[in-house]
C-alpha positions as CSV (number, residue, x, y, z in Angstrom):
1,M,110.7,95.2,104.4
2,T,112.2,94.8,107.8
3,A,110.9,96.2,111.1
4,S,113.7,98.8,111.1
5,E,112.7,100.0,107.7
6,L,109.1,100.3,108.8
7,N,110.2,102.2,111.9
8,H,112.2,104.6,109.7
9,L,109.2,105.0,107.4
10,F,106.8,105.9,110.2
11,G,109.3,107.8,112.4
12,D,111.3,106.8,115.3
13,G,109.2,104.8,117.9
14,E,106.0,105.2,115.9
15,L,105.9,101.6,114.8
16,R,106.1,100.4,118.4
17,R,103.3,102.8,119.3
18,I,101.1,101.6,116.4
19,L,101.6,98.0,117.2
20,F,101.7,97.9,121.0
21,T,99.5,100.7,122.2
22,H,95.9,100.0,123.1
23,R,93.5,101.9,120.9
24,P,89.8,101.8,120.3
25,S,89.1,99.0,117.8
26,E,87.9,101.2,114.9
27,L,91.0,103.4,115.1
28,Q,93.2,100.3,115.4
29,L,91.5,98.8,112.4
30,N,92.0,101.9,110.3
31,R,95.7,102.1,111.3
32,R,96.2,98.5,110.4
33,Q,94.5,99.0,107.0
34,R,96.8,101.9,106.3
35,I,99.9,100.0,107.2
36,R,98.8,97.1,105.0
37,E,98.3,99.4,102.1
38,L,101.7,101.1,102.7
39,V,103.4,97.7,102.7
40,H,101.4,96.7,99.6
41,L,102.6,100.0,98.0
42,S,106.2,99.2,98.9
43,R,106.0,95.8,97.4
44,L,104.4,97.1,94.2
45,A,107.1,99.7,93.9
46,D,109.8,97.0,94.2
47,A,108.1,94.9,91.5
48,H,107.5,97.5,88.8
49,S,109.2,100.3,87.0
50,I,108.1,104.0,87.0
51,D,107.2,103.6,83.3
52,E,104.7,100.8,84.2
53,F,103.1,103.2,86.8
54,R,102.8,106.0,84.2
55,D,101.1,103.7,81.7
56,P,97.3,104.1,82.4
57,T,96.6,100.7,80.7
58,S,99.0,98.7,82.9
59,S,97.9,96.6,85.8
60,A,100.6,98.2,87.9
61,H,99.0,101.6,87.3
62,H,95.5,100.4,88.3
63,E,96.9,98.7,91.4
64,L,98.7,101.9,92.4
65,V,95.6,104.0,91.9
66,G,93.6,101.6,94.0
67,I,96.1,101.8,96.9
68,V,96.2,105.6,96.8
69,Q,92.4,105.7,96.8
70,E,92.4,103.4,99.9
71,L,94.9,105.6,101.7
72,A,93.0,108.7,100.8
73,R,89.8,107.5,102.6
């Protein structure tokens, strides 16, 4: 995923604000964790089919559920 794709995903200029604006450390850590999870989700979606995600016994499904749980915190 390129920086321009991430910028499009987060909204125009939001990526710059996330990466280069000084924030309190806890907020910055939470933001970084969410970004990492979204990138992980993107890579997972590229690597697996929708049928794999729908199968509750597949590793792709378990990984997807884990990512969504992390993002929901």
